[in-house]
BADORO-520384 format. One line per field, with one value per residue: residue in one letter; chain; x, y, z of N, C-alpha, C, O in turn. Coordinates in steps of 0.1 Angstrom, whole numbers, plus 5000, padded with zeros to 4 digits. Example, Ala and Ser with C-alpha at 12.3 -4.5 7.8 and 13.67 -1.06 7.14 Angstrom:
2
residuo	c(a / s)
cadena	c(A / A)
n_x	c(5132 / 5128)
n_y	c(4943 / 4978)
n_z	c(5078 / 5071)
ca_x	c(5123 / 5137)
ca_y	c(4955 / 4989)
ca_z	c(5078 / 5071)
c_x	c(5132 / 5129)
c_y	c(4967 / 5000)
c_z	c(5078 / 5079)
o_x	c(5142 / 5134)
o_y	c(4967 / 5011)
o_z	c(5085 / 5080)
//
This chain:
200
residuo	c(m / d / k / k / l / l / i / s / f / s / g / a / q / s / t / g / k / t / t / l / l / k / k / l / k / e / y / n / d / h / v / r / f / v / p / e / v / t / r / l / i / k / r / e / c / g / v / e / i / n / e / a / g / n / e / m / t / q / s / l / i / m / i / e / h / f / k / n / i / v / n / h / n / r / q / y / k / n / r / s / t / i / l / d / r / c / l / l / d / g / v / i / y / t / n / y / l / d / n / f / n / n / l / e / g / w / c / l / h / q / a / l / y / i / y / e / s / y / i / n / q / y / d / v / i / f / y / t / d / p / a / d / v / k / l / e / d / d / g / e / r / s / i / n / k / e / f / r / d / e / i / i / y / m / f / n / r / f / i / e / n / d / s / p / l / l / l / k / r / g / n / i / v / v / l / s / g / t / v / e / e / r / l / q / i / i / q / n / t / l / s / e / k / g / l / e / i / n / i / k)
cadena	c(A / A / A / A / A / A / A / A / A / A / A / A / A / A / A / A / A / A / A / A / A / A / A / A / A / A / A / A / A / A / A / A / A / A / A / A / A / A / A / A / A / A / A / A / A / A / A / A / A / A / A / A / A / A / A / A / A / A / A / A / A / A / A / A / A / A / A / A / A / A / A / A / A / A / A / A / A / A / A / A / A / A / A / A / A / A / A / A / A / A / A / A / A / A / A / A / A / A / A / A / A / A / A / A / A / A / A / A / A / A / A / A / A / A / A / A / A / A / A / A / A / A / A / A / A / A / A / A / A / A / A / A / A / A / A / A / A / A / A / A / A / A / A / A / A / A / A / A / A / A / A / A / A / A / A / A / A / A / A / A / A / A / A / A / A / A / A / A / A / A / A / A / A / A / A / A / A / A / A / A / A / A / A / A / A / A / A / A / A / A / A / A / A / A / A / A / A / A / A / A)
n_x	c(4222 / 4224 / 4221 / 4199 / 4210 / 4212 / 4235 / 4259 / 4283 / 4301 / 4313 / 4337 / 4342 / 4362 / 4375 / 4377 / 4353 / 4339 / 4358 / 4359 / 4332 / 4330 / 4348 / 4336 / 4311 / 4319 / 4324 / 4302 / 4274 / 4251 / 4243 / 4226 / 4234 / 4236 / 4248 / 4250 / 4239 / 4240 / 4250 / 4231 / 4208 / 4217 / 4219 / 4193 / 4176 / 4189 / 4201 / 4225 / 4254 / 4277 / 4297 / 4282 / 4256 / 4221 / 4189 / 4171 / 4187 / 4197 / 4173 / 4162 / 4183 / 4182 / 4156 / 4161 / 4179 / 4162 / 4143 / 4160 / 4162 / 4135 / 4130 / 4148 / 4136 / 4111 / 4108 / 4131 / 4136 / 4145 / 4172 / 4205 / 4216 / 4239 / 4249 / 4263 / 4263 / 4246 / 4221 / 4236 / 4257 / 4241 / 4231 / 4254 / 4265 / 4244 / 4245 / 4270 / 4264 / 4245 / 4260 / 4278 / 4265 / 4242 / 4216 / 4180 / 4163 / 4146 / 4156 / 4179 / 4167 / 4148 / 4165 / 4179 / 4158 / 4149 / 4172 / 4176 / 4153 / 4156 / 4182 / 4190 / 4181 / 4201 / 4222 / 4250 / 4274 / 4300 / 4326 / 4348 / 4381 / 4399 / 4426 / 4457 / 4445 / 4442 / 4430 / 4411 / 4402 / 4373 / 4357 / 4332 / 4331 / 4339 / 4369 / 4379 / 4400 / 4397 / 4370 / 4366 / 4383 / 4368 / 4344 / 4354 / 4362 / 4337 / 4324 / 4340 / 4337 / 4309 / 4305 / 4320 / 4309 / 4281 / 4269 / 4269 / 4254 / 4253 / 4280 / 4284 / 4268 / 4281 / 4275 / 4287 / 4316 / 4350 / 4370 / 4402 / 4436 / 4451 / 4434 / 4430 / 4432 / 4410 / 4389 / 4391 / 4384 / 4358 / 4347 / 4351 / 4336 / 4310 / 4306 / 4305 / 4281 / 4264 / 4264 / 4279 / 4305 / 4324 / 4357 / 4375)
n_y	c(5876 / 5852 / 5859 / 5844 / 5827 / 5817 / 5798 / 5788 / 5766 / 5767 / 5756 / 5740 / 5703 / 5687 / 5709 / 5716 / 5719 / 5699 / 5692 / 5717 / 5719 / 5696 / 5703 / 5727 / 5716 / 5700 / 5717 / 5733 / 5730 / 5745 / 5752 / 5742 / 5716 / 5707 / 5682 / 5672 / 5671 / 5663 / 5637 / 5626 / 5626 / 5609 / 5585 / 5582 / 5583 / 5570 / 5581 / 5592 / 5611 / 5640 / 5644 / 5627 / 5633 / 5641 / 5654 / 5646 / 5642 / 5669 / 5683 / 5672 / 5678 / 5707 / 5710 / 5699 / 5718 / 5740 / 5730 / 5730 / 5757 / 5763 / 5747 / 5758 / 5783 / 5778 / 5753 / 5752 / 5777 / 5789 / 5784 / 5788 / 5777 / 5757 / 5748 / 5723 / 5728 / 5749 / 5767 / 5780 / 5762 / 5742 / 5755 / 5760 / 5734 / 5724 / 5741 / 5733 / 5707 / 5712 / 5724 / 5703 / 5678 / 5681 / 5688 / 5688 / 5717 / 5729 / 5723 / 5738 / 5763 / 5761 / 5757 / 5782 / 5799 / 5792 / 5797 / 5825 / 5834 / 5828 / 5830 / 5851 / 5844 / 5833 / 5842 / 5842 / 5830 / 5809 / 5807 / 5782 / 5785 / 5769 / 5768 / 5752 / 5730 / 5696 / 5673 / 5647 / 5612 / 5601 / 5580 / 5587 / 5613 / 5630 / 5623 / 5634 / 5656 / 5675 / 5679 / 5690 / 5713 / 5728 / 5732 / 5749 / 5771 / 5779 / 5786 / 5808 / 5826 / 5829 / 5840 / 5864 / 5877 / 5873 / 5876 / 5901 / 5916 / 5900 / 5900 / 5927 / 5931 / 5916 / 5890 / 5867 / 5852 / 5847 / 5819 / 5812 / 5800 / 5782 / 5755 / 5764 / 5792 / 5796 / 5789 / 5809 / 5832 / 5825 / 5825 / 5853 / 5866 / 5856 / 5865 / 5893 / 5893 / 5887 / 5861 / 5840 / 5817 / 5788 / 5778 / 5761)
n_z	c(7333 / 7308 / 7273 / 7250 / 7223 / 7188 / 7173 / 7150 / 7135 / 7104 / 7072 / 7050 / 7047 / 7072 / 7085 / 7111 / 7126 / 7141 / 7162 / 7176 / 7184 / 7201 / 7221 / 7232 / 7241 / 7262 / 7283 / 7287 / 7300 / 7301 / 7276 / 7246 / 7224 / 7189 / 7172 / 7146 / 7111 / 7084 / 7085 / 7101 / 7084 / 7065 / 7080 / 7090 / 7067 / 7046 / 7024 / 6998 / 7005 / 7006 / 6977 / 6963 / 6967 / 6961 / 6947 / 6967 / 6990 / 6994 / 6998 / 7021 / 7039 / 7039 / 7050 / 7075 / 7086 / 7087 / 7105 / 7128 / 7134 / 7139 / 7161 / 7180 / 7183 / 7193 / 7209 / 7224 / 7234 / 7257 / 7260 / 7248 / 7216 / 7199 / 7167 / 7144 / 7117 / 7092 / 7074 / 7055 / 7049 / 7037 / 7014 / 7000 / 6995 / 6980 / 6958 / 6947 / 6940 / 6921 / 6901 / 6894 / 6895 / 6881 / 6892 / 6894 / 6885 / 6904 / 6929 / 6937 / 6936 / 6956 / 6979 / 6979 / 6984 / 7010 / 7024 / 7019 / 7032 / 7059 / 7069 / 7085 / 7110 / 7125 / 7151 / 7153 / 7130 / 7128 / 7107 / 7097 / 7091 / 7065 / 7063 / 7070 / 7081 / 7080 / 7056 / 7067 / 7070 / 7084 / 7080 / 7071 / 7060 / 7030 / 7013 / 6991 / 6976 / 6955 / 6955 / 6981 / 6979 / 6960 / 6973 / 6994 / 6979 / 6969 / 6994 / 7002 / 6980 / 6981 / 7007 / 7006 / 6983 / 6980 / 7004 / 7017 / 7036 / 7058 / 7066 / 7071 / 7093 / 7111 / 7115 / 7105 / 7115 / 7111 / 7119 / 7127 / 7130 / 7158 / 7176 / 7202 / 7198 / 7182 / 7198 / 7217 / 7201 / 7197 / 7223 / 7230 / 7210 / 7215 / 7241 / 7237 / 7225 / 7245 / 7257 / 7279 / 7278 / 7286 / 7279 / 7288)
ca_x	c(4216 / 4229 / 4212 / 4196 / 4215 / 4213 / 4248 / 4263 / 4296 / 4299 / 4325 / 4339 / 4345 / 4376 / 4380 / 4378 / 4341 / 4336 / 4367 / 4354 / 4319 / 4332 / 4354 / 4326 / 4301 / 4325 / 4325 / 4290 / 4261 / 4239 / 4240 / 4221 / 4243 / 4231 / 4261 / 4251 / 4227 / 4242 / 4251 / 4217 / 4200 / 4222 / 4216 / 4178 / 4169 / 4196 / 4205 / 4239 / 4258 / 4289 / 4296 / 4272 / 4242 / 4211 / 4178 / 4165 / 4197 / 4197 / 4160 / 4162 / 4192 / 4177 / 4145 / 4166 / 4185 / 4151 / 4138 / 4168 / 4158 / 4122 / 4131 / 4154 / 4127 / 4099 / 4109 / 4143 / 4138 / 4151 / 4186 / 4212 / 4218 / 4251 / 4248 / 4275 / 4262 / 4234 / 4215 / 4247 / 4263 / 4231 / 4230 / 4267 / 4266 / 4234 / 4251 / 4280 / 4258 / 4238 / 4270 / 4286 / 4257 / 4231 / 4204 / 4169 / 4164 / 4138 / 4163 / 4187 / 4158 / 4143 / 4176 / 4182 / 4146 / 4149 / 4184 / 4174 / 4142 / 4158 / 4196 / 4192 / 4177 / 4213 / 4229 / 4264 / 4278 / 4314 / 4331 / 4361 / 4391 / 4405 / 4441 / 4465 / 4437 / 4444 / 4418 / 4412 / 4392 / 4367 / 4348 / 4320 / 4333 / 4346 / 4384 / 4382 / 4406 / 4391 / 4356 / 4368 / 4388 / 4357 / 4335 / 4361 / 4361 / 4323 / 4322 / 4347 / 4330 / 4296 / 4305 / 4325 / 4302 / 4267 / 4263 / 4275 / 4247 / 4257 / 4293 / 4283 / 4261 / 4289 / 4269 / 4297 / 4329 / 4360 / 4378 / 4415 / 4446 / 4450 / 4421 / 4429 / 4429 / 4397 / 4380 / 4392 / 4376 / 4344 / 4344 / 4351 / 4325 / 4297 / 4305 / 4301 / 4266 / 4256 / 4264 / 4292 / 4308 / 4337 / 4365 / 4384)
ca_y	c(5865 / 5850 / 5860 / 5831 / 5829 / 5806 / 5799 / 5777 / 5765 / 5765 / 5755 / 5727 / 5692 / 5686 / 5723 / 5717 / 5721 / 5689 / 5694 / 5728 / 5715 / 5687 / 5711 / 5735 / 5708 / 5695 / 5727 / 5742 / 5723 / 5755 / 5754 / 5730 / 5713 / 5698 / 5678 / 5667 / 5671 / 5655 / 5622 / 5622 / 5624 / 5596 / 5574 / 5580 / 5582 / 5561 / 5588 / 5594 / 5625 / 5646 / 5647 / 5617 / 5637 / 5644 / 5663 / 5641 / 5646 / 5683 / 5688 / 5667 / 5686 / 5720 / 5709 / 5697 / 5730 / 5748 / 5725 / 5734 / 5771 / 5763 / 5741 / 5768 / 5795 / 5774 / 5743 / 5754 / 5792 / 5794 / 5780 / 5790 / 5765 / 5757 / 5738 / 5720 / 5734 / 5757 / 5769 / 5784 / 5750 / 5736 / 5762 / 5758 / 5721 / 5723 / 5748 / 5724 / 5695 / 5717 / 5726 / 5692 / 5666 / 5685 / 5686 / 5694 / 5732 / 5734 / 5720 / 5750 / 5774 / 5758 / 5759 / 5796 / 5805 / 5789 / 5804 / 5840 / 5837 / 5824 / 5830 / 5861 / 5839 / 5829 / 5853 / 5841 / 5819 / 5808 / 5800 / 5776 / 5787 / 5756 / 5768 / 5744 / 5718 / 5685 / 5665 / 5634 / 5603 / 5596 / 5569 / 5592 / 5625 / 5628 / 5626 / 5639 / 5669 / 5684 / 5683 / 5699 / 5726 / 5735 / 5737 / 5760 / 5782 / 5784 / 5793 / 5821 / 5834 / 5832 / 5849 / 5877 / 5884 / 5871 / 5878 / 5913 / 5921 / 5892 / 5904 / 5940 / 5930 / 5908 / 5876 / 5857 / 5854 / 5837 / 5813 / 5808 / 5797 / 5769 / 5752 / 5773 / 5805 / 5796 / 5789 / 5823 / 5840 / 5821 / 5830 / 5867 / 5869 / 5853 / 5874 / 5906 / 5892 / 5885 / 5848 / 5837 / 5803 / 5783 / 5771 / 5751)
ca_z	c(7327 / 7294 / 7262 / 7243 / 7210 / 7179 / 7169 / 7141 / 7127 / 7090 / 7065 / 7043 / 7056 / 7077 / 7088 / 7126 / 7133 / 7151 / 7173 / 7184 / 7190 / 7212 / 7232 / 7238 / 7248 / 7274 / 7294 / 7287 / 7301 / 7300 / 7262 / 7239 / 7212 / 7179 / 7166 / 7132 / 7103 / 7072 / 7089 / 7106 / 7073 / 7059 / 7089 / 7091 / 7054 / 7037 / 7012 / 6996 / 7009 / 7000 / 6963 / 6957 / 6970 / 6950 / 6951 / 6980 / 7000 / 6997 / 7003 / 7035 / 7047 / 7041 / 7059 / 7089 / 7091 / 7090 / 7118 / 7139 / 7137 / 7145 / 7175 / 7189 / 7186 / 7200 / 7219 / 7233 / 7234 / 7270 / 7261 / 7236 / 7208 / 7190 / 7157 / 7137 / 7104 / 7091 / 7060 / 7046 / 7044 / 7028 / 7001 / 6993 / 6989 / 6969 / 6946 / 6942 / 6933 / 6909 / 6891 / 6890 / 6893 / 6873 / 6900 / 6888 / 6887 / 6916 / 6941 / 6941 / 6939 / 6970 / 6989 / 6980 / 6990 / 7024 / 7029 / 7020 / 7041 / 7073 / 7073 / 7096 / 7123 / 7133 / 7158 / 7149 / 7122 / 7128 / 7095 / 7101 / 7080 / 7062 / 7063 / 7080 / 7087 / 7071 / 7052 / 7074 / 7068 / 7096 / 7076 / 7065 / 7053 / 7017 / 7013 / 6977 / 6977 / 6945 / 6960 / 6993 / 6974 / 6953 / 6984 / 7001 / 6970 / 6969 / 7006 / 7002 / 6971 / 6986 / 7019 / 7002 / 6973 / 6980 / 7017 / 7023 / 7048 / 7070 / 7070 / 7077 / 7106 / 7120 / 7118 / 7101 / 7122 / 7106 / 7129 / 7122 / 7140 / 7165 / 7183 / 7214 / 7193 / 7177 / 7210 / 7223 / 7193 / 7200 / 7236 / 7229 / 7202 / 7222 / 7253 / 7232 / 7222 / 7257 / 7262 / 7285 / 7277 / 7291 / 7269 / 7295)
c_x	c(4220 / 4217 / 4210 / 4199 / 4213 / 4226 / 4251 / 4277 / 4292 / 4312 / 4326 / 4342 / 4360 / 4382 / 4380 / 4365 / 4338 / 4345 / 4362 / 4341 / 4321 / 4338 / 4344 / 4316 / 4306 / 4324 / 4312 / 4277 / 4249 / 4235 / 4236 / 4230 / 4235 / 4243 / 4261 / 4238 / 4229 / 4242 / 4238 / 4208 / 4204 / 4218 / 4201 / 4171 / 4176 / 4200 / 4220 / 4242 / 4271 / 4287 / 4287 / 4258 / 4234 / 4200 / 4172 / 4174 / 4196 / 4184 / 4158 / 4171 / 4187 / 4165 / 4150 / 4172 / 4173 / 4145 / 4146 / 4165 / 4145 / 4123 / 4138 / 4144 / 4115 / 4101 / 4120 / 4146 / 4145 / 4166 / 4192 / 4215 / 4230 / 4249 / 4261 / 4275 / 4248 / 4230 / 4226 / 4254 / 4253 / 4231 / 4243 / 4268 / 4256 / 4239 / 4262 / 4274 / 4250 / 4248 / 4276 / 4277 / 4244 / 4218 / 4192 / 4167 / 4157 / 4146 / 4171 / 4178 / 4152 / 4153 / 4178 / 4170 / 4146 / 4161 / 4181 / 4163 / 4146 / 4172 / 4198 / 4186 / 4189 / 4219 / 4244 / 4266 / 4294 / 4319 / 4346 / 4370 / 4398 / 4420 / 4447 / 4456 / 4437 / 4431 / 4420 / 4400 / 4386 / 4356 / 4335 / 4322 / 4341 / 4361 / 4388 / 4387 / 4400 / 4377 / 4358 / 4373 / 4377 / 4347 / 4341 / 4360 / 4347 / 4320 / 4328 / 4340 / 4316 / 4296 / 4310 / 4316 / 4287 / 4260 / 4268 / 4268 / 4251 / 4271 / 4292 / 4277 / 4270 / 4284 / 4279 / 4311 / 4339 / 4368 / 4391 / 4425 / 4445 / 4437 / 4419 / 4426 / 4415 / 4387 / 4380 / 4384 / 4361 / 4339 / 4342 / 4338 / 4311 / 4295 / 4300 / 4286 / 4258 / 4255 / 4278 / 4294 / 4322 / 4344 / 4375 / 4380)
c_y	c(5864 / 5853 / 5847 / 5833 / 5816 / 5808 / 5787 / 5778 / 5763 / 5764 / 5741 / 5716 / 5693 / 5700 / 5726 / 5720 / 5712 / 5690 / 5705 / 5725 / 5706 / 5695 / 5720 / 5727 / 5703 / 5704 / 5736 / 5735 / 5732 / 5757 / 5741 / 5728 / 5704 / 5694 / 5674 / 5669 / 5661 / 5640 / 5617 / 5618 / 5611 / 5584 / 5571 / 5577 / 5574 / 5568 / 5590 / 5609 / 5628 / 5647 / 5637 / 5621 / 5640 / 5653 / 5659 / 5645 / 5660 / 5689 / 5684 / 5675 / 5700 / 5720 / 5707 / 5710 / 5740 / 5743 / 5729 / 5748 / 5771 / 5757 / 5750 / 5779 / 5790 / 5764 / 5746 / 5769 / 5797 / 5790 / 5784 / 5777 / 5767 / 5745 / 5735 / 5725 / 5741 / 5758 / 5773 / 5772 / 5743 / 5742 / 5760 / 5744 / 5718 / 5730 / 5740 / 5713 / 5700 / 5719 / 5713 / 5679 / 5669 / 5682 / 5692 / 5708 / 5736 / 5732 / 5732 / 5762 / 5773 / 5762 / 5774 / 5803 / 5804 / 5797 / 5819 / 5843 / 5836 / 5826 / 5840 / 5856 / 5835 / 5842 / 5854 / 5829 / 5819 / 5800 / 5795 / 5777 / 5773 / 5756 / 5760 / 5733 / 5707 / 5678 / 5651 / 5625 / 5598 / 5585 / 5574 / 5604 / 5622 / 5631 / 5631 / 5653 / 5679 / 5689 / 5693 / 5713 / 5734 / 5740 / 5749 / 5772 / 5788 / 5791 / 5807 / 5831 / 5839 / 5842 / 5863 / 5884 / 5884 / 5874 / 5890 / 5918 / 5913 / 5897 / 5918 / 5940 / 5922 / 5895 / 5865 / 5861 / 5843 / 5832 / 5808 / 5806 / 5783 / 5767 / 5762 / 5787 / 5807 / 5797 / 5803 / 5833 / 5838 / 5827 / 5846 / 5872 / 5868 / 5862 / 5888 / 5905 / 5888 / 5870 / 5844 / 5822 / 5800 / 5776 / 5761 / 5750)
c_z	c(7312 / 7284 / 7255 / 7228 / 7202 / 7172 / 7160 / 7137 / 7113 / 7083 / 7058 / 7053 / 7060 / 7079 / 7103 / 7133 / 7144 / 7164 / 7182 / 7191 / 7202 / 7224 / 7239 / 7246 / 7261 / 7286 / 7295 / 7288 / 7300 / 7285 / 7255 / 7226 / 7202 / 7170 / 7152 / 7124 / 7091 / 7075 / 7095 / 7095 / 7066 / 7067 / 7089 / 7078 / 7044 / 7024 / 7011 / 7000 / 7002 / 6985 / 6956 / 6960 / 6958 / 6955 / 6965 / 6991 / 7004 / 7003 / 7018 / 7044 / 7049 / 7051 / 7074 / 7094 / 7095 / 7103 / 7130 / 7143 / 7144 / 7160 / 7185 / 7193 / 7194 / 7212 / 7229 / 7234 / 7247 / 7271 / 7248 / 7229 / 7199 / 7180 / 7150 / 7123 / 7103 / 7077 / 7050 / 7040 / 7034 / 7015 / 6993 / 6987 / 6978 / 6956 / 6939 / 6934 / 6921 / 6898 / 6885 / 6888 / 6886 / 6880 / 6892 / 6893 / 6900 / 6929 / 6946 / 6944 / 6953 / 6981 / 6990 / 6986 / 7005 / 7030 / 7030 / 7030 / 7056 / 7078 / 7084 / 7109 / 7132 / 7139 / 7154 / 7140 / 7122 / 7116 / 7098 / 7089 / 7078 / 7062 / 7074 / 7087 / 7076 / 7068 / 7058 / 7072 / 7081 / 7093 / 7070 / 7056 / 7040 / 7019 / 6999 / 6978 / 6968 / 6950 / 6972 / 6988 / 6967 / 6963 / 6991 / 6992 / 6970 / 6982 / 7006 / 6992 / 6976 / 6997 / 7014 / 6992 / 6974 / 6993 / 7024 / 7036 / 7060 / 7075 / 7077 / 7091 / 7116 / 7123 / 7115 / 7107 / 7117 / 7118 / 7123 / 7133 / 7146 / 7171 / 7194 / 7209 / 7188 / 7188 / 7217 / 7215 / 7196 / 7213 / 7236 / 7222 / 7209 / 7235 / 7249 / 7229 / 7234 / 7263 / 7267 / 7284 / 7283 / 7280 / 7275 / 7310)
o_x	c(4220 / 4206 / 4220 / 4191 / 4213 / 4228 / 4246 / 4283 / 4281 / 4322 / 4318 / 4345 / 4368 / 4393 / 4382 / 4365 / 4334 / 4340 / 4362 / 4339 / 4315 / 4335 / 4344 / 4312 / 4299 / 4323 / 4312 / 4270 / 4238 / 4226 / 4241 / 4232 / 4229 / 4247 / 4272 / 4227 / 4221 / 4236 / 4235 / 4201 / 4196 / 4213 / 4196 / 4161 / 4171 / 4202 / 4227 / 4234 / 4276 / 4276 / 4284 / 4249 / 4239 / 4201 / 4169 / 4170 / 4194 / 4184 / 4154 / 4167 / 4188 / 4164 / 4145 / 4171 / 4174 / 4141 / 4141 / 4165 / 4143 / 4116 / 4134 / 4143 / 4109 / 4098 / 4119 / 4158 / 4149 / 4172 / 4186 / 4216 / 4232 / 4248 / 4270 / 4285 / 4240 / 4235 / 4225 / 4257 / 4258 / 4230 / 4243 / 4272 / 4258 / 4237 / 4262 / 4278 / 4249 / 4244 / 4278 / 4281 / 4235 / 4209 / 4194 / 4170 / 4161 / 4144 / 4171 / 4181 / 4150 / 4150 / 4180 / 4172 / 4144 / 4159 / 4183 / 4163 / 4140 / 4175 / 4207 / 4187 / 4188 / 4221 / 4249 / 4261 / 4300 / 4317 / 4354 / 4368 / 4403 / 4426 / 4443 / 4461 / 4433 / 4422 / 4429 / 4389 / 4393 / 4348 / 4328 / 4316 / 4348 / 4364 / 4400 / 4379 / 4397 / 4374 / 4350 / 4368 / 4376 / 4342 / 4334 / 4357 / 4345 / 4313 / 4321 / 4338 / 4313 / 4288 / 4304 / 4315 / 4280 / 4248 / 4272 / 4274 / 4251 / 4273 / 4299 / 4281 / 4266 / 4288 / 4278 / 4316 / 4336 / 4374 / 4390 / 4422 / 4438 / 4428 / 4408 / 4418 / 4409 / 4377 / 4370 / 4377 / 4353 / 4329 / 4332 / 4332 / 4303 / 4284 / 4292 / 4279 / 4246 / 4248 / 4288 / 4285 / 4330 / 4338 / 4383 / 4386)
o_y	c(5874 / 5849 / 5840 / 5839 / 5805 / 5818 / 5776 / 5789 / 5759 / 5769 / 5732 / 5718 / 5698 / 5702 / 5737 / 5722 / 5716 / 5688 / 5704 / 5729 / 5709 / 5692 / 5720 / 5731 / 5701 / 5700 / 5745 / 5734 / 5727 / 5765 / 5730 / 5738 / 5694 / 5702 / 5674 / 5670 / 5653 / 5632 / 5605 / 5608 / 5603 / 5574 / 5559 / 5570 / 5571 / 5561 / 5589 / 5618 / 5621 / 5651 / 5639 / 5614 / 5642 / 5659 / 5668 / 5650 / 5664 / 5698 / 5692 / 5679 / 5705 / 5730 / 5713 / 5713 / 5747 / 5752 / 5731 / 5752 / 5777 / 5763 / 5751 / 5783 / 5799 / 5767 / 5742 / 5773 / 5809 / 5792 / 5784 / 5767 / 5778 / 5734 / 5744 / 5727 / 5740 / 5751 / 5770 / 5772 / 5738 / 5735 / 5759 / 5743 / 5711 / 5725 / 5739 / 5711 / 5692 / 5717 / 5712 / 5670 / 5660 / 5675 / 5701 / 5711 / 5745 / 5739 / 5736 / 5769 / 5783 / 5768 / 5779 / 5813 / 5813 / 5803 / 5825 / 5854 / 5843 / 5823 / 5838 / 5864 / 5834 / 5852 / 5864 / 5818 / 5829 / 5788 / 5803 / 5771 / 5767 / 5745 / 5761 / 5727 / 5709 / 5677 / 5643 / 5630 / 5592 / 5581 / 5566 / 5606 / 5612 / 5641 / 5630 / 5662 / 5690 / 5700 / 5703 / 5723 / 5746 / 5751 / 5759 / 5783 / 5800 / 5801 / 5817 / 5842 / 5850 / 5852 / 5873 / 5897 / 5893 / 5874 / 5889 / 5923 / 5919 / 5898 / 5920 / 5947 / 5921 / 5889 / 5854 / 5872 / 5831 / 5840 / 5799 / 5810 / 5775 / 5776 / 5767 / 5794 / 5817 / 5804 / 5807 / 5841 / 5847 / 5833 / 5851 / 5881 / 5876 / 5866 / 5894 / 5916 / 5886 / 5867 / 5845 / 5814 / 5809 / 5769 / 5755 / 5742)
o_z	c(7305 / 7286 / 7253 / 7221 / 7207 / 7164 / 7163 / 7135 / 7109 / 7087 / 7060 / 7064 / 7053 / 7075 / 7107 / 7145 / 7155 / 7175 / 7194 / 7203 / 7213 / 7236 / 7252 / 7257 / 7270 / 7297 / 7303 / 7278 / 7298 / 7283 / 7259 / 7219 / 7207 / 7162 / 7146 / 7130 / 7089 / 7069 / 7093 / 7095 / 7062 / 7061 / 7088 / 7078 / 7033 / 7014 / 7020 / 6999 / 6994 / 6981 / 6944 / 6956 / 6947 / 6966 / 6973 / 7002 / 7016 / 7011 / 7026 / 7055 / 7061 / 7059 / 7083 / 7106 / 7105 / 7112 / 7141 / 7155 / 7155 / 7169 / 7196 / 7205 / 7201 / 7223 / 7240 / 7235 / 7247 / 7281 / 7237 / 7236 / 7193 / 7185 / 7150 / 7117 / 7112 / 7068 / 7039 / 7028 / 7023 / 7005 / 6981 / 6975 / 6969 / 6945 / 6927 / 6922 / 6911 / 6886 / 6873 / 6881 / 6885 / 6876 / 6883 / 6905 / 6907 / 6938 / 6958 / 6953 / 6960 / 6990 / 7002 / 6994 / 7012 / 7041 / 7041 / 7035 / 7064 / 7089 / 7093 / 7119 / 7144 / 7132 / 7153 / 7144 / 7117 / 7115 / 7102 / 7078 / 7087 / 7062 / 7086 / 7097 / 7065 / 7077 / 7054 / 7071 / 7089 / 7101 / 7063 / 7046 / 7040 / 7025 / 6996 / 6981 / 6971 / 6948 / 6972 / 6993 / 6969 / 6962 / 6994 / 6997 / 6970 / 6982 / 7009 / 6996 / 6974 / 6998 / 7019 / 6993 / 6971 / 6994 / 7036 / 7045 / 7071 / 7087 / 7087 / 7100 / 7128 / 7133 / 7121 / 7105 / 7119 / 7125 / 7113 / 7144 / 7141 / 7171 / 7196 / 7215 / 7190 / 7188 / 7221 / 7221 / 7197 / 7214 / 7242 / 7226 / 7209 / 7238 / 7256 / 7229 / 7232 / 7271 / 7259 / 7288 / 7284 / 7272 / 7268 / 7318)
//
């Protein structure tokens, strides 16, 4: 019997998360998929996102990430869940906006508190390596290269320097290579943790 895991993708915009999520969803009816957070918040609450985000944007996003954890543990505890983003993304983007948009001080403190309190709820976080993935306009994601590059830098710095326990425990797995190679890494990683998935 498959182990019930909480899994998330994480990384800058346009690094292949949506493509992988769609591929996995196509072949794995036994897994619950949550395809979006940021766009959901924009659609439901009418807030600005990406580099135009503010305190309201980031607070709503962090709450939604937290709700995804709660829903998995209570409402959907009998199924594995795969998310398109997680608390790691929330704290990275909040950090960016704090640096460049001068957020009020409480916002980053709140994001860091939620992150530090609940990040270990995820069984696996797949970080999508941005190498060789082009920045593409889908009508909603930012196509600002400087913004994307800064977010990538923050992810790498945060993972390497600020989250050593996650790395030591193997909770963060870097996905690189082609889509097929990334899917194979996902399949092998989840199999080792007790969840069998199909990739074709």
